[in-house]
N, C-alpha and C positions, 0 to 999 in steps of 0.2 A: 489833195488830188482826189478827184471823183472818177468813178468808173461808170460805164454806160450800163443801165439796167437791162436785163435780158428781155428779149421779145417773147411774149407769151406764146407757147406752142399751139394754143387753140386757134390762132389766126394764121398760122403758117400752112403752106401747102405740104402734104405728107412728105414729099421728096426733099423739102428744105429743112425738116426738123433736125436731121442728123448733122447737116452743115452748121446750123446755128448752135447745136450742142457743142460742136468742136470749137466754134468761135468763143462760146462762154468759157470753155476750159482754157483757151488761150488767154482770154482776158484775166481770168483768175490767176493764171501763172505769171503774167506780166505785171500784175498789180500786187505781187507779193514782195515786200521789202526784204524778207528773209532769203528768197531765191536770188534776188538781185545782189545781196551781200555775198552769198555763196559764189555767185558767178564772178564777182570782182576778186574774191580771194583765190578762186581757181585760176583766173587770168594772171594774178601776181605770182602764184606758185609756178605756173607754166613758164613765165618769163625768168624766174629764178633758176629753174632747171635748165632752160636753154642757155642762159648766160654763163652757166658754169659747166659747159660742155665744149667740145671743139667747134660747135656750131656758132660760137660767140661772134667771130669776125663777120660771118655772113649775116647774122641777126642784126648787128649794129649797122652794117653796110646797107641793109634793106631800108631801114628807117631814114638813112641819110641820102641814099642814092636816088630813091624815088622822089620826083619833084612834081609839083603842081603849079601851073602858071595861069595867070589871068590878066586881062588888060581892061582898063576903063579909059577910053580915049588915049591920050599920050602916056598914061600911067601903066607901067608893066611891073608885075610882081611875080617872083619865082621863089617858092618856099618848099622846103623838104616835107616829106610825109610826116616826120616827127613834129615839125613846127605847125603843120596843118592841124594835127591832132591837138597840140597844146595851145595854139592860138585861135583856131576857128571852132573846132568841135567842142573844146572846153568852154568857148564863149556861149554855146548853146546850154551847157550845164549851168553857167553863171546866169544865163537868161532865166532858166527854170528856178534857180535859187532866188533871183530877183522877184519872180512872180510869187514864190512862196512867202518872201518877206512882205510883199505888198498885201497878200491875203491876210497874213497874221496882223498887219497893222490896220487893215480895214475891217476884218471880221473875226479875227482870232484872239489869242491870249494877249496880244500887244495893243489891243484897243482900249481897254480899261486901265487907267494909270496904276491903280492899286494892284491889279493882277499882273500888269506888265513889269512892274518894278522888280519883282522877285527874280524872274529868269534873266532880265537885263543885267541886274547887279551881279547875279551868279555868273553870267557869261563874261562880264568884265573881270571879275575875280579870277575866273578860269583862263583869262587871256593874259592878265598882267603877271600873275605869280609864276607861270612857267617861263615867261620871257625873262623874269628876274633870276630864276634858277639857272637858266642857260647862261645869262650874262655873268652870274657869280662864278661859273666854271670857266668861262671863256673871256672874261673881261681883260682887255689889253692884248688879246691874241689876234692873230690874223683872220680868224673866222668868227669874230664877235658879231658880225652882221647877220649871222644865222639865227638871231634871237626870235625871229618871227616863225620859225619852223614849228616849235611845240605849242604855238598859241591856239591853233584852230583844231576843232575836232571834226569828225566825219558824220554828217547827218544821216546818211544812208545806213552806215554800219550801226550807229547807235539805235536808230529806230528798228532796224532789222533784228538786232539782238533782243530788244524789248518785245518785239512781235513774237519771238519764240515762246514767251510766257503766256501768250494768248489773252483771253478776256479776264484772266485772274488779276491782271495789273489794274490798279485803280485808274479810272479815266482821268483824274486830276494829275496823275503822274505822267501819263502820256502827253497831256497838254503842256505840262511843265517842261518836259524834255524837248518837245517840238519847239516851243517858244525859246528855250535855252539854246538849242542848236541854230535856230534862225538868227537870234541875236549874236551868237558866236560867229556865224557867217558874215553878218553885217560888220563886225569888228575886223574880221580877216580881210574883207573887201577893202575897208578903209586903210588897213595896214599896207596891203599890196599897192593901193593907189598912191599912198603918201611916201612909202619908204622903199618900195621895190620898183621904182620907175627909173628908166635910163634917162639920158639927156633929152630934155624936152625940145621938140620941134614946134615952135609957137604957131606958125601958119597952119600946120596940120591939126594942132589942138583946137585952134579957133574954128577951123572947118568942122571938126567933130562937134563942137558946141553949137554951131549953126544948125547942123543936122539934128541935134537934140532939141533945139528950139523949134524946128519944123515938126518934129514928132509931138511935142507938147501943143503946138498949134493944131495939129490933127485932132488931138484929144479935146481941145477947147471948142473945135468946130463940130464936135460930136460925130466924128468919123469912126465907125465901129467895125469896118471891114479890115481884116488883118493884112492883106497884101500891101497896101500903102506903107504900113508900119514896117513890114519885113524888108521891103525894097530900100526905104530910107535907112532902116537899121543896118543893112548890109553896107551901104555907102558910109555910114558912121563908123562901122567896124574897120573899114579900110582906112579912114582918117585916123582913128585911134591907133591902128597898127603902125602907121608911119609917124605918129606924134611922139613916140617914146613911152607913152603910158601903155601898160600891158593891155593887149587887144581884147582879152576876155572881159574886161570891165565894160566894154560896149554892150555886152549882154545885159548887165545890170541896168545900165542907162536906158536901154530899150524897154526893159520890163517896167520901169518907173513911169514911162510915158503911155503905156497901153491902157485903155479904159478898163476899169474894174466894175463898171455898172452896165446894166442891160439897157438896150435902146428901146425896149418895150415896157409899157406900164404894167408891171406884174399884177397889180390888183384888178386889171381889166382883162387879162389874157384868158382866164378860165371861161368867162362868159363868151368871149370871142370864139374860142375853140368850140364850145358847145354849139354855137350858132353855125359855124362852118361845118361841123360834123353832121348836123341835121341837113344842111344844104347839100353836102356830098351824098348822103344817103338818099335824098330825093332824086339825085341825078344818076344814081346807079341803075343800070339796065342789065338784069341777069341774063338776058338773051344775047348780049354782045360779048365778043372776046375782049380780053383785058386791054389790048392796044387800041381798041375802038372806043373805049370809055373816056372820050376826050373831056367832056364837061366834068365828069366825076374826078378824073385825074388832075384837072385844072384846080379844083377845090382842094384836093389833097396836096398839090404842090404849094398852094398858098399857106396851108397849115405847116408844111415842112419849112418854108421860108421863115415864118413867124417863130416856129419852134427853135430854129437855129439862131435867129436874132435875139431870142429871149435869153440865151446863154451869154453872160458877159465875155468880152474878148479875151480877158486874162485866163478865164477857165477854159475856153476853147483852145487857146494856145498851149496851156499847160497839159491838157489832155492829149493834144497832138504831139507834144515833146516827150512826155513821160516815158513811154516804152522805148523810143529811140535812144534817149539819153541814158536811161537806167540800164538797158540791156545791150547797148552797143557802145555808146561814147565812153562811159565810165570803165567798163571792162577793157576797151581798147586802150584807154589812157593807162590803166593799171598794167596792161600787157607791155606797153611800149616804154613805161617809165619806172615801174616798181621793181624791175629786176635788179639784183645786187650781185656784182661780180666779186667773188671772194678770191679768185686766182691772184696770187701775188701778195695777198694780205694774210697775216697770221691772226689767230683769235686774240692773242695778247695785244696786237697792234690796234685791233678794233675796240676792245673793251677798255683800253687805257686812253683812247683818243678823247680829248676834251670835247670835241664835237659830239661824239657818240654819248658821252656821259651827260653832257648838257641837254641833248635832245631826249634821251631816255628818261632822265630824272625830271625834266620839264614836263613831259607827257605823263609819266607814270606816277609822279609824286606831286609836282607843282600844280598841274591842272586839276586833279581830283581835290587836292587840298584847297585850292583857290575857289573852286565851285562851292565846296561844302562850307568853308568859312564865310564866304560872302552871303550864302543863303542863311546860315545861322545868325550872322550879324543883322541881316535885314529883318528877320523874324524877331530876334531878341530886342531890337530897338522899336518894335511895334510898327514899322513902316508897312509891312505886309505879313500875311499869314501863310501857312502851308496850305496847299489845295486840299479839298475834301478827300478824306480817306487816305491821305499820304502821311507816312511816319518818317521819322529821322533815319530809320534803317533804309527806307526807299531812297531818300535823298543821298545817303552814303553810296548805295549801289549805283545810282545814276551819276553821281560825281565821279566814281571810278570809271564808268563807261565813257565819261568825258575825255579820258586819256586815249581813246581810240582816235588817232589822228591821220588815218590812212590817206585819203584822196587829197584833202587840202594841204596836209603837211608835206606830202610828196611834191605837190604843185609849188609850194613856197620853197622847198629844197632846190628845185630846178631854177628858181629865181635867185637864190642866195649863193649857191656855190657853182662856180664855173669849172672848178677842178673835178674831174670824173671820180677820182678816188675819194675825195672828201664827200662828194654827193652820195657815193655808194655807202660810206660809213654812216652818214646821216640816215639814209634809207634803211640800213640794217637796224639802227636804233629805233626808227619809227615802227618798223614791223615788229620788233621784239616788244616794245612798249604797248603797241596796239593789241597784240595777241594776249599779253598778260592782263592788260586793263579790261579787254573784252571778256576774257574768261572769268576773272575774279569778280568783275561787276555783275556779270550774269549770275554767277553762283550766289552772290550776296542778295540779289533781287529775288532769286528763286527761293532762298531761305526765308526771306521776308514774306513772300506770297504764301509759302507753306505754313508759316507761323500764323498768319492772318486767317487761313482756312481752318486751322485747328482750334481757334478761339470761338 
């Protein structure tokens, strides 16, 4: 995720300086993964408080009674606000995840096989072991299908907690964690698509694949404008919604089709800009008002168009989605889904539930152990090495952070359990494991950073 560089105050009109300073402060705020994490935690806590007060019936009724309807020709859909959040708005989150996956595969840690193998194997270990831990507790039980809940971690929370340590964290560790969480999301997306899909409606699924083919055709035809992709992507989302596959996966499918390259030859753009700037300066008339500088503004507009076209569509879209998804969609999802109703349940009933035990141990024990052991085995066998400046203590801390499964784990919980009470028990275990894993992982990493500074 890239942020826009600030406009130099020297070229601003005096009255505009204060406004642009405010914009810069807003950009810094909305590009802080730590603040985004705190906002999601606050939303989850607010939901918890509301759902354990007499306001619970009104709170639940609000999400179910408010409906949104849309029509495309003879097709009419009517979905509740809760389903709109979980099926459409979360598709935007999955779209952003898909863009991040594409970036890592094209220009990040997943491009070089030797570098990519370490976080990919670690993510696989961190997905398989917690699923096995859950199944060991629930095998043969009626809720054995919830094995996918402890598999995925939360990219925003993990990176947000790591960001609290600032620049003292080795750059290699940040890259390792970023690639690990991206690979983890790829596994989670595959699990959702393969194992948490309802009965398939083949005609709708074929229609969705046709839309995907159209999107890839746009890519092959070197169409770099985003609107055609977004329009066809929405139609594909509708097809996926009615196909039985979870609609959020349409976001990932769309991300894979959007071009990741610029439509401008970057090695020539600097000379072109210099020529246009000189041309614009020649056309500037200091005696004319701004709106009368037609030739000058025409040159500036051509510079603006080329500047925009220089940015690859994937980056333009990710920049456009980041603030909305991070500061609105994810907190709204947490507020509408993360609440746990404790009324009618005893503490003993929760802590002895096989679902709670399986989810908690899967996240808090299975996931960290799976990440660490997979990383250790990969390095021990000589397949890959630790990133520069990274020690085994760092890997231990990051492995524990892997037990933070907030957003994605809650998402899979909604797909796994139709019974409200069972879902509430699973969410309680998710929150408990995530809080403990986040706190302990952060403390371990802080200790490692302090030890490194003392040497």
